[in-house]
N, C-alpha and C positions, 0 to 999 in steps of 0.2 A: 537593357535598352530602354531608351528614353520613349515614352508610350503618350499617346493622347487618346483619351477614353471618350467613346461615344456614351452620351448620358442620354436616358430618356426621363430619368426621374425614378424609374422602377427599381425594385429590388434587385432584379438581376445585373443590369448594368453597374450598379453600386457594388455587387458582391464580386463581380467580375474583376473590378479595379482592386479589391482588396487581395483577390488571386493573384494579381500581377506583382503585388509586392511580396506575396507569399514566395514567389519565384524569381526574387532578386530584380525585378524591373522597377522603374520609376516613373509615376505618372506625373508629367509637367504641364499637361494642359487638357480641357475638357471641351466637348464639342457636342452641339445641340441642336436639332432641327426642329421648328415651329412652326405652326399654321401661320399662313399669310395674313389672316386675320385675328387679332388679339383676341376677339370675341367668341371665336371658335373654339370648343374644347378638343373635339375628336375630330380627324380626318378619316376618310374612308380608304384606308391604306393597309397593305399587308405588311407593309415594311416598317413604320414607325409609330410608337407610342406617343401621343402628344398630350392625353389627358393629365392636367395638374402642370402642364408647361409654364403656367405663371409662376409657378414657385422654383422651377429648375434654375432660374437665373440667380437665385439665392445660393447655389451651389459653390460658386466662384468665392464668396465671403466664407462659407463654412468651412471649405477646404484650402483657402489661401491660394488658388490657382486661377489662371486666366480662363476664360470660359469664351470660346467662340460660338456664335450663333448665325444661323441663316434661315431665313423663311422660306417654307417650300413652295416653289413656284410650279414643280413638275407634277405629274399624275401618273398614275399605273399604265404604262403603254406596253411595254413588254410583260406579260403575263406567264411566259414560260417559265420552267424552273431554272434552266441555265439563262442567265444574262446576258442578252448582247447590247453593245452602247446603242442606246436610241435617245435622240434628241428629244427634249421635253418629258422624258421620264423622271420621276422622284429620285431616282438613284443619281442622277447628274447632280442634284442638289447635294447630296453627300459627296461627291467627286469635288464640287466646288468648294465646299465647307472644309474638307481636307486638304484640298489644294493649298488654301490660303494659311492653314494652320502649318503647313510645312514650308511654305514661303516665309512665315514670320520666326517659325522655330526650326532652324535647318537641321537640328540635331536629333529631331524626332524620327525612329526607325520603324515604330509599330503603333497599331490601333487595337484597342481593346473593346470588345463588344460582349453583350450577355447573352448571346444566342446560345439556347439549350436543345432544341430539338428541330428548328425550322431551316430545312435546306435552303428554301428560298431566302430567308434574310441572310444566312451565312454566304451562299455563293456570290450574293450583290456585294456584300462588304469584301469578300476576297477579290471580287473584279475590280472594284475602286482601289483596294490595296495593290493589287498587280500593276494596274496603270501607273500609279504613284511610287512604285517602287517600295512599298511599306509591306511590313509583316502583319497579318491579321492574327490577333490572340483572342482566343474563345475558349478561355478555360473552364467554362461550364458546358462545353458541347458534350451531349451525349450522358452526361452524369446522371445518376439516379435521383429522380426528382424528390422523392421522399427523403432522402439522405441531405440534398442540398437544402430543402426546407429547414430541416432540422438544423443544420450548420449555420445557416444564414441567422436563425433566430439564436443560435448559441452563442455567435461571434458577435452578437450585438447590433445587428440592423433593425432598426425601428421603422417599420413600414406599414402604411395603412392602405385600404383598399380604395380606388377612385373609380372603379369600373367593375360591375358585375353582369356576366351574361351566360349564365348556366343553370341548368336544373339543380336546385337544392341551395342556390345562393339568391337572396333577395335584396333588392335595393334598400328596402325600408329597415332591414336587419343586418344587413353585413357590409354596407358602405362605411367608411371611415374607422373600421375595426382595424387594431393591428395584428399583423401576421401571428404573433404568439397566442392571441386569443382566438384565431380561427384555426389554429393547425389542427386541433381535434376534429372539427368540423370538416376540415377539408379532407382528412384522411378518410372519415366517415363516408363522404360523398364519394371519395375515389373507389371505395369498396362497394357502394351502392350503385353508383351511375358511371364509374369509370372516367371521372374527370381527371385532369392533370393536376397534380397536387400543387406546382408551381405554375399554373395558369397558362401552360404553353399552347393548349388548343383555344385561347382566346376567352377562357372560362371567366377569367378576373385580371385586373391590372392594378398596379400598386405605386404608391408614391413613397419614396424614402425621406422620412423627417431627419433621422440622427443615424449615424454609424461610426464605427472608429475612425475613419477618414474625416469625419467632420472634426476637425481638430481645434477651429476657432469658435464655432457657435452651432447650436442646434435649432431646427424649425419648429414653430410652434404655430400650429393652426388654430387661429382666433375664431373663424367664422366660415361656414360653406354651407353650400346650397346642394340637394339632392335633386337631380334632373332625371325624369323618367323618360327614357327613348322608346322603350316597347313594354306595353303591359300586359304580355302574353301570360296566360294563366300558367303554364308550364316552366318557362324560364325567361322570366321579365328582364329586361336590359335598363341598368341605371347608371349614371354616371354622377361624381361628386365635383361640384365646381366650386374651387376655393375664392373665398370673398375677402377674407383678411388673415395676413398672418405676420409674425414677426420674428427677428431671431435672437435667440438667448444665448449669451455669452457663457463659454464654459470657463470655469475656474482655472483649468491649468493652461488656459491659452495664452499665448503671447501678444495677442492682438487685444490690447488695452481698450475696454469701453467703459466711460465713466457711469452710466446709469444702468448697467447690466443688460442692455438691449442694444441691438444694431438696427440701424435705420434701414430703410429699403433702397436709399440712394446709394447703389453699388455699381454704377455704370462705369467706373474707372477700370473695374477688373474684367469688364465685358466688351467684346468685340463683335460688332455686327459685320457679317460678310454678306454682300450685296453685289460682288462682281459677277459679270457675266463670262461664263466659261464656255469656250468653243468645244463643242462635242465631236470628238475623234475617236475612231477606233483602228486607227493604224498601229501596226505593231512593228515596233523599232526592232530592226536586225542589225547587229553588230558586223555581220558578214555578208558577204554577197557572194555565194556560192556560183561559180561560174559553170555554164552549162557544159563547156568542155573540160571541167575539171578532171574528168577519168580519162580522157584521152592518151594521156601519156602513162597510164598506169597500166600493169597487167592484171586486170580485174578478173574475179571469178565469180560465177553466179550458180546458186544451187536452188532447186525449187521441189517441193514435195506436192502431192495430192491435187485436188481439184478446186472445188467451192471453199474449203478451208484449206490454207497450205502455208508452209513457212517459205520465205525468199531469204536467202544469205548471200553477203557480198564479202568479200576479201580480197586482199591483194596478194598475188603469188609472186615474191620478189627473191629468187635464188641468189642474186647478186647482193642482198642486203646493202646495197647502196641506197639507204632510206633517207626520205625526205622526214618532216617533221610529223608529229601527230596530227596537227591542224589539216595539212594537205592532203594526209592519208584518208582522215575522217571525212572531208569533205567529198574526196573521191569515192569512197565506199557508199556513203549517204547517196551521192548523185547518182550512182550505179543502181542503187533500190530504187530511187526516185525515177529513172528511166525505166526500169523494168515494170514499175506500176502504172507509168503512163502507157507504156506499149500493151498492157493488159486492160487498159480503159478503166484503170483504178486512181485511187489517191491516198494521200497519208491519212484520210478519214476512214478507210478500209482496213488500216492496222489496228489489230487488237492489243499486240504485246510486242515489245521491242529487247533482245537480248543484246547489250552493248558492251563489247569486249575491247579493252584498251591495253596498250603496252606497258603504260607508268600511269599508276593511280595518283602521282602527284600532278599531273596534267588534267586531272578530274575537271577542274573549273573550266579550263580551256576547252575540252570535250563538250561541257555543257553549252558553250558560247556557240560552238559550231553546230550542236544538236538543235538547239531553239531557232536556229536560222533555217532549219528544213522542217522540223515538227513544231507548230504553232497552233493556238488556240483557234484561229479564224481558219487553218486548213480542216482541222479535227474539231468540227463544229458538234459533232455528238460526244465528245470528250477526247482528251489525249490518251494514247495508249499508255498501258502500264509498263513496267521497265524493271529490269535487272541489269546492274552494272558490275563488273569485277575487273580485275587485271589478269591478264593470261601470258605466258611466255611466247609472245606472237614471233617477236624477232630472232629468237633463238632458233625456230624451225624454219625461217625463210619466209615468213610472212610479213606483212606490213605493220603498221602500228595501231591499225583499227580493223574491227570486223564486226560486223552487225548482222544479226539474224531478225527478221520480222514476222510475226504470224498473221495472216491476211486472211480476209472473208469478202466474197465476191457481194454478201447483203449486208446493208448498212442497218443493222439490227443489233445493236449491242447496249448494254447499260454500264455506264461508268461511274465509279465513285472517285472523286477528286476532292479531298480535302486539303486545302491549302494552309488553314488556320492552324496554329500551333494550339495544342488543346491537352486535356488528361486523358484523350480517349485511344489515341494511338498516334504514332509520329505523323507529322504533317508531310505534304508532297508539295513545297511551295515551288520546286522545278517544273519542267515542262512534262510531267509524268503523271500518272494517276495510281492510288493504292490498288485497285483491283478491277477488272473489266470482266463481265458476265456476257458470254456470247451462248445462245442454246442454253444447254444445260451444264456449261463447264465455266469455272470461276477461275480465271487467270489473276493471280495475286503477285503484286510486285515483289522483288526482294526485301526481306524485312530485317532489320539490325535489331541489336539489343538496346535500342536507343529509349531513353527516357521520356516519354511524349511531351511533359510540359516543359522540360528543358532542352529537348533535342541532344542531349550528350549521351555518349555511350555509358552504360551502367558499370560502376566497380564490381571487381569480383572474377574478373577473367572470363574465358571463352563459356564456361558453364552458365554463369550468370546471364551473360549475354543471350544464349541459346534459350534460356526460360524466357526472358523477357521477350525475345522475339517471338516465341510461342504466343506469350499473353497478347502481343500486338497484332498476331495474325488471328488470333481468335476474336479481337475485337472488331478488324476488319471482315471477318467471315458474319460475325453476328449482324452486321450492317446488311447482309443479304439474307438474314434469317437462316442462318446455318452455321455449322460447327466445324472446326478442323479436327475435332475428335470423332464426328460422325460422318463428315463429307468428304473428306481428304482421299483423293486416288493416287496421289504421287508428292513426294517431298524430295526437292532437290537441296541439299545442304553444302552451302559453300564453306569451306574452313580456310583460314589463312595457313600458308605453309610455314609460318613461323610458329605454328603449334609444336610443342614438344610430343613425343610419343605419348607420355602420360595425359598430357592435356587432349589429345585426340581421342583416348580412351575414356575420358571423363564427358568428353562431348556426346558421345556414343551411349554412355552410360545415364548420362542426363536426359537424352531423348528417350532412352528406355523408360526411366523413371517418371519423367514429367509428360511424356506424350504417349508411347505405346501403350503403358500399362492403363492409363484413361481412356483407350479407344472405344468407340461404341459402334460396332460394325454392322448394327441393325439396319441402316440403309443400304450400304454397298456390299455387305455380306463378307468382304475380305479386307485384310490389312492393305494400306497404301504400300505402294512401291517406294522406296527410300534409297537414295544414292547419294554418297559424300564425294565432293570434288575439292581437289587443294589448288588453291590459287596463291599466286604471289603475294597478293595484297587485295583488300576489300575497302570499299569507302569509309571514310572517316576513321581508318585504321583499326577496322572493326576485326575481331577475331572469328566470327561467325555470322554467315548471312543464309537465311531459308527462303525458299521459294515454294510454296504449297500451290497444287492445282487441286481443285474442288468439284465434286460432282453435286449441281443443285438443280433436282428435279422440278420441273414446272408443269402446268396444264397448258402452256403456249405452246402448240404443235407449229407455229409460224416457222420456227427455225428448229429443223431436225438436227440432233446432233450428228445423226448419221442416217443417210436415205439408202436403202439397199436397191442396187441396181438390177434391173431385168437382165438374165442372162450374164451375171457377172463371174468372172473367172477368178476363182481363188488360186493364189500361188502355190506351188508344190516344187518341192527339193527333188535334186535326183536321187536315184537308188543308191548310187555310190555314196553321195553325200550323207544320206540317211543311214545307211550301214556305219559309215564312219564316226557321225557325231551323235546319233540319236542317244547312245547311252549317257551323255554327257548334259542332256537337255535340262533335267530336273536339279542338276547340282549347280547350274550356273545362273539360273532364271528367276527372276520375280515378277509374275504377271498378276494385274488387277484388272480384271472385266466386269462389266455391269451389263447384264442383259442383253448381251450382243451388239450393244450400241457404242461402248467406250471400251477402249483398252489400253492400259499403260504398262509396259514393260521395260524392264532393266536386265540387260544381259553383262555378265562380268567374266573376263577372261583373265583368271588368275595364273600365278605361276605354275601351279600344280596342273591346271587345265592346259596352259600354253606346252607344257612339256609333254603332255599326252598327245597332243595335235602336230607337234613340230618334228622335223625330222632330225634336227640338231639341237639337242637340248641344251648344250653348253652355250650357245649363242643365239639365245631365243628372239631377240630383237636386232640382230645385225646382219640376216641373211636375208635376202630377195625372196627366198623360197618360204622360210619361217612367215614373213610378213603375209605372204599370200595365203598361207595355211590359215593364219589367224583370222585374215578377212574372209575366208570361205567360211569359216567356222560362225563368224558372225552373220553373215549372208543366211547360212542355213537357219540359225535360230530363228531370225525374223520371218523367213519364210514359214517355218513351223509355226510359230505364234500367230501370223495371220492366217494361215491354214485351219489352225486347231479352232481358232475363235471365229472364224468366218468373215474375214475381212480381204479386201482386195489391195492390190498396190496403192490403188488411188485413194484409200482410205487413210493412208499414213499423212498426218499433219507435220510431224516432227521426227527427225531421223538424225541424231548425232552419235559419233563415234569419238569418245574421248580417250587421249592416250597421253603416257606421262612423257614429259622431256627428259626424264631421268635415263630414258633408254637410247636417247640421243639419234633418234630417227628423225629426218627431215620431213616435212609437211608433205612435199611432192611425193616422196617415195611412200609414205602411207597411202596418200591418195591413190597412186598406181595400183597399189595392191588390191585397193576396194574397188577401184575401176574394174580391174581385170576380174575380180570375184564376181561382180555383178554382170559383167558380159557373159561369164560362163553361165550364171544364173538366169540371164535371158533366154539362153538356147532352150530351156525347157518352160519359160514363161514368156509366151507372146506378149503379154501384157505390159511387161517390163521394157519401157523405153530407154535404150543406152546411147541412142545416137543424139540426145538432147542433153540440157543441164544436168548434172548428177542429182540424185534425190535425197543425198545425205550430206551432212557437214562434217569434217574433220576438225575437232577442237583439242589444241594442246593444252595441257594442264601441268601443275608443278610436279604432281606426286601421283603415285598410283591410287586410283579411286578405291574407297571402301563400300562395301554393299551390304546393307542391312537385311540379310534374307531373313523374312518375316515368318513366323510361326506356320503358315498354312502351307510351306514348301517343304517343312521337313516335320514328318510323322512323329519323329522323337520329341520333338518340341510342343506336339499338342497334348501331351499327358499333363493332368491336372493333379498338382501335389496333394491335394486333398483326398484324393482317389488311392494314393500310395500310402498314406497315413490317415485313414479315414477317422472321423469324430463319430461319437455316438449319437443317434438320432435324438436322444433326449438331451443332448448336450451343446447341440449345433447351434441354438438361438444364444447361448451364454458364452459359448468360445469366440475369442477374437477372430476376426476374419482374415484369411491369409491374402496377403498382398503379393508375394512372390510367384512369380509364373516363369518357366524356363523359357528363353528366348533365342531363337537360332541367330547364330552370329555374335551372340554375347555369351551365353552360359555355355560352359564346359560341358559338351554332349558326349555320349560313349563314343560316337564315330572319331571325334576330335581327340578324346583320350586315347583312343588306340592307335591314332596316327602320331602323338606325342611320344611313343615308346619306339625305339630302333629294334631291329632284328632281334637284339639280344635282351632287349627289355630294359636297356637304360632309358631313363625317363628324362625329358625336356623339361625341366621344372621350371624354368622361366617361361616358357609357353604355357605352363599349367597355372602359374601365380597370375600371369596376365590376363587369362581367360576367366579365371575365377574372380579376381578384382573387377572384371568387366561385369558379370553377369551371374555368378554362382556357379552351382554344381548341378548337374541333372541328377533327379532323385536315384536313378537305377545305379550310378556309381558314387554315391557319396561315402559308402565306407570305404572304398578301397583308395579314394583320393584323399579322404580325413587321415588315413595311416601315414601318408606321406607329409601332409600338413603340420601333423602333430609330432613327427620325429620318429615314428615307428620303423621307418626304412630310409635307406641312403638312396636318393634318387640316382645316384651313379652306379649303384648294384644292378645286377643282371636279374632275371627273371628266375634263374637257377639259385643263386645266392640268396634272394628273397625267400623263394620256397624252403630252403635249408633253415634259413633264421625261424620261418614261420613255423617249422616244424619242431625245431628245439624249444620255440616259446610255449607252444602248446602241450608239449611234454612237461616244461617246468611247471606251467599253470596246472596241470593235472596233478602234479605232486603237491603244489601248495592246496590245492582243494582236498585231495586225500588227507593232508595233515589237519586241515579244519574239519574235515569228517570225523576224524579220530577223536577230535576234542567234542564235537557236537553232531550228532548223527542226522541232525534236520539238514545241515549242509548237503547239497546234491539229492535230496529226496524228492523234491519237487513241491515242498510246503513252505511256509513262511512263518517266521516266530513272531508273535505279536504281544506275549506276555512274558515278563521276566522268568528266566530260567534257572537263575542262581541268586544267592545271596551276596553282600558284600564279602563276607567271610569264606565263601565258596561252597555253601551248602545247596544243593539242588532244591528248587521250589516246586511244591506240590501241583500238578495240573487240576484247577477246580472242577474240569469237564470229565476228569478220569475218576474211576471207582477209588481210587486213594493212592497214597505213595507219589515219590516222584515221577516226573515224566521218562519214562524208560527210552522214549524214542529220541529225548534231547540229551541224554547223557552220554559223555564221550566214552567210547570203547575202553581207553585206559583206565577211567575210573571205575566203570563198572567191573574191570577185571580185578584192580588192586585195592580199590577202595582208599588209595593214598589221596593226601591233600593235593589240591591243584595247584600249579605255580601262580604266582601274582598275575604274571602277564596273560596267563589262560584266563584267570578270574575277570580280568580287566575287558579281555576281548568277549567273553561270554555275556558280560553286563550290558554291552552295547546291541547284542544281536536282537533284542525285541523293539529297540528303538529304530534300527535299521527296517524292520518289518514295518513297524507303524508308518515311517515315513514312504516306504515303496508301496502302502496301500492308498496314500494319498497322491502319489506321483503321477501325473498327465492321466488320471483316471478318466478323462473325457475321451481317450483315444480308444477305439476298438481293440488294438492291440493287448490292451491290459484287461481285457474281459477274460483273458485266458489265465488261468492258474499257473500254467508252466512258464508263460512269461513274466509274471510276478515273481516267481520263485528263481527264474535267471537271474533278473536284476538283483534280487535279494542275495543269492549267492555270489555274483560279482562284488558286490559292496561288503559282504561278509569277509571274503577272501582278501580283498584290498586292506581293511581294517586289521586285519592280523598281518598282512606284510609292513604296511606302515604304521608301525607301533607308536611312534610318536604323535603322529595326528589320530589314527584310530579311525574313527567315523564321527562326523559332525552334521548336523541339519542342514541341507542344501546339496551336499554330495549325491543325493538320489536325483536331484534334479539335473545335475550335470552329468550324470552316468546314463540316464534314460535315453536321449537320444543316441547315444553309442550303441547302447543295448539293442536298440531297435535296428538301425540300419547295416550291423555287422551282423553276418548270419552265423558266424562261429563263435562262440561265449568265450573261448580263451582269446580270440582275435580282439573281441570287445573289451575284455579286462586290460589287455595291454595297450590299447588304444585309451581307454580311462587312466591308465597309470601314466601315460604320457601328459594327458591334459593336466592330470593333478600335479605334475611338475611345474605347469605354468601358474597354478593358481593356489598350492598348498600354503603358501604364505598367508594367505586369506583366513585360512583354517586353524594357524597356530595361534594359541591364546595364552597367555599368563593370568595370574591371579588380578593384574591391574590394566591388562591390555587386551583387546580383541584384535585377532591378525590382520583383518581387512582395514583396522584404524589407520596403518600407515599409508594407505592408499587414499583413505578420505583426507588425511593431512595432505596429501600430494595433490589431490582435487582442490581443496581450500587455497593452496599456493598458486596453482595454474588459474583459479577464477579470479584471484586478487590481482593476478598479472595481466589477464587478458579482458576482464570485464570488471575493474575495480568499484563499479557503481552498484552492480549486482550483488557482489560479494560483501560490500558495505551493509546494503540492504539487508542480506541474510544474517550477517553478523548482528545487527541491530535487533533482528527477530530471534536472536541465541540460536541461528542455525549456523554459526562460522563452523562449527566443526563437521557440517555436512551428514550427521548421521541419518538423515532422510535419504540419502543415496546409498545406505548399507545394503539394501536387498540387490540393488542393480550390479552391485560389484560381486557380491557373494555368490549370487547364482546366474550370473552374466545375462542379466536381461530376461529371465525366464518368464518374469511375470509381466513383462511390457509388451512382448511380442507373441503372436501366435506360434504354435510349436513349430511350424513349417519356416516361418520368419525367423525364428531364433536360430535354426540351423544356417539359414541364411546369412544372418548377422555374424554368427560365429565363424563360418567359412570365410567371409569377407576379411573379418579382423586377422584371422590366423593366416591368411595370404598375405595381407599388408605387413604383418609382423615377420613373414617367414625369412629365415637365414639359411643358406645353402648347407651350413656346416651345423644346422641344428641336430642331426642324426649323431655325428660324432661327439658334440656337446654334450648329450644325453647319456650317450654310451660311456664316456670317460667320467661323467659327472661332475665337469669341472662348471658347467654354467657360463663358460665364457664363450666369446666368439673369436675364432681365429682370422676373421677377416679384418683387413684394413682399409682405411678410407682411400688408399691408393690402388686396391685390388679391383680394378674394373670388372673383370670377370666375375668376380663373386657379387659386386654391386649390382649387376644386370640381372643377377638371379635372385636378388633380394626384393621382398615385398616394397612397397611406397614407404611405410612408416619406417621399416628396419633401415631401408636407404638413407632416409633423412637423418637418421640416428647415428648411422655410421660416418655419413658426410659431416654432421656436425660434432662428431667425436663425443656423442652422449650416450654411449652403449652402456657405460657404467652405471648410469642412474636408473635403467630398467624400468621406467614408467611404461606400464602396458597401454596398449591403445584403448582397452576399455575406460579407463580413467578419462581419455579425451572424448570417449563417446557419451559418457556422463555429462562431461562440459557442453558438448554439443545440443544434447537434450535441454540442459538449463537454459544453454544461449537460445534455443529454439522457443523457449516459453518465457524469455526474458522480459518483454512487454507485461504480460499476463502476472508474473511473480513481482514485478514493479508496481504494478497498478492494482492489484487485488489482494496480494499476500499481506495480512495485517499481522499474522501470527505463525508458529510452525505448523500449527493444524492445516492452516490455509496453503501452505507449501506443500504439505504432503497431499492434501486433497488435489491440488492443481497438478501434480505430478502422478497421482492415481490416475486422473483423466487421460492421460495418454496412452492408456492400455489398448493396444490394438490399431492404435492410429499413428505409429512411427513407421517411417520409411527407413529400413535397415541401410540401403545404399547411400541416401542423402544424409543420414546419421553419421556414417563412416566417413563421407566426403567433407561434411564440416568437422569432424573430429581432426582430420588431416589437416584442415586449414587452421583450427585452435593449435595445434599441434607446431605448426609452422611459425605462427605467430609467438607461441610460447618461446621456441627456440630463438628467435629473434629477439624477443625482450630480454632472455637470460643472457644471450651474447651482447647486448647493449649494455 
């Protein structure tokens, strides 16, 4: 955009211009307001800095831009925080100034200002911009002042103090000093006295003499005078009055000046604005809604509650002979307007608006209609917050617009409405606010994944949008001194219906990793309720929109969130309903209550629940009786929730029933079902009125909602993994912290695991893979799930078939173990060998702790009997036993589990038997790290052995070594190729550091990140990778030892059962490359440390140090998600 910059001469307005350039805007003019009298340095104004105004006129020449100036004729007449257009106010001088700039340069569309923390200044600039149809740019708004000060100095702003008025700042010592000189002193004063380091509290003002924008010349102050305004001994006030200055030509300037200086005759670049502007506060409306707009429409109204309630209006049009969105929205808004007037209220009483439209492409038209009803003048306490989505209204026989408003009888609310584009949070230039606080509840506008300074959707898809939307929500919450991580009571997550199934899962996973795991429930005591709703389209084509509701306790009892009524009747369900539906209550409800004052509840009627409460399971949504049954079930749950939490019907402020249009049910049919259910309910609840407007809304959506059932509703999910795999007390401080926590609705739970088997025990492996990819595996079922993920069993097998195979394997393991015991009796004895037991020529080694001779307990029975020389393969095996023992004694010693000698011996036995079975590999360091988790989670030693054997099928190439090559070297070479392809800059940097062979990643690949994650998080990472790599033919591939997949890219049934990573490989026909996901995970770790590696790594030691710092700080889910993104990028690069 082309921008006019408001300049006062201070550092902030100059740096704000620099930020405008950073974000692609073009500053084409300057605007400055000065005192009416040239001899006056400072005005008594909260709005304008005028000290140093004599020099600001030089900015035109320094920057080569026109400067528009106006003398301030007004004064501070409207002192309220929110500005109302007032004749004679100093703000009207800004309006006059910018009006003239816009008249002379019509291409200007934005105004830049240097506001950092002052709502008073920001709101007035926004008011003027709104009246002129300009955009306010405030790129310093809400930024950390210490960081701002440092960046201003670093980027070359040379500014001096021209006013001081704070404790610790003395006119005699600090006036005329450059910012760079004062920086340390300002930081010290901030720590000592709490002053604002950028002077936002009026502590000091500055004058910029040079900056990168001054392309032609810099200002040289030749002489000045210090004027003392107040000699207060604590905080004296003084200003600097410039007496003489000149401009010094810059060598690179295109403006040639012969003597190296610039004269002060620069009037040709300066425009004086003296026009008298007629003050007006009239709001322009593009539409004139007719009073009778709704007379020809079949309007429906719903209402809830009493003092705080929702009012909704929609068009019930079964004929579908619809007019346009404009006509329908006018009718619906008129219906709400009439209802408000009937109740003696107005739009100023509205706290929040849900705007549903049938076509997001007509969003602009909807806004035009909206502003004709909801205006700043009508909403003089602040416009309501709003959420807008597209809904399939027409498909179910509704009109093209549907509006729900939250209304309060009391005019007591706090509204945050920032219209300026900034780096803080997305602006709300339209007629709605970021958030509205009423009582103790903060209602936040729908937040998109918009990059605040550019107001563009961030790249990276739905998950990136969700993460940024959460950041934006947190910024808004912080403005009310709260946080979404400690104050949220409900989250409504709108998702575009265009999301694929995988993207929907990733959105839930991201909310899990970016939000749920960071929750601090110390204030509310519970997790917030979370509901996913799928809509055909969202504003700006966004993939995700989130709408938080927060609990913000205050000491002001003027507005009670809930007033308990004397003699209040609590609703109660009938005995028949209770008997039928009570058992299903816990499985379908999320409930969040706070101290009996607030209750947020979500009830989810899944297909499973519907089949239990409906009479005709095959036609769940196509019979009237089934619809009534589901409506009764919902009504019962509402009654139970209200009664259990001691609320009445009048306590309800919002009640919505979402249903999917996939089920082809008309809105009027659904409405009749609920109407009859509530009529039945009223027979036992006299306080429920059914002869008036309904107290609920029926809202059609694109797809079935997804309910995030949080941990507090599922006892299984309350388990702490660290209690299952406890750390020794003396090691807790040094052990990496566990990040993984089981999450209901995401983690594969014991209950879900059982349901995924049919009566014969055949496993729905697609359901398992999907759930594991979303949230890992519950600790109590890890072992049996790992057996499938690693290919020990075929998911198509029955329970009986698996039991037979398990028994065969246990017998086979016992034979192998017996054979090993014959070669060395320590096997199976409960002991561990940690000293060599044999020489390379096969002679037993004496035990130094024994009385003499060889170790009788360690000599094989065959050698004891015959004394014959041992075969070479036996000697080789026995030579490894002590190395296994040494490694076993070092493995996972922070765990309480390995305080037991029996458990140490069990791990040693498994590794010893394996080293005999796999003679090509034997035993190598690192295997104990891979085997340990398996030995712990599988109760039977034989089962653990075969599970480890299957894991080794995946990684054994890493342990195959020759005299010239280490096995894992092949994966390191592949890693180098991947990095060169996806991040050539980082790859080149690492090559320059002699790290092009990527040996620093050796450990990550060799032991699969055992050193980078906690014990629990390692298992979580492994199961994520295995599930993403899963191929349903894995069992048959391993049994036949072909190592090749029978799947083809055309076999859709197989593809659906594959993990995300495997599916991509099969679709891209890259299966033969067999690059494991772990290599891409390493690449994601490197990418996550990209900036640090490029900026700080000066040698390989630095690379190793930076990568060592990640221990315990990595997020397994995020690492895998980013690995998949790198994998896709790599596939596209290779394909290209």
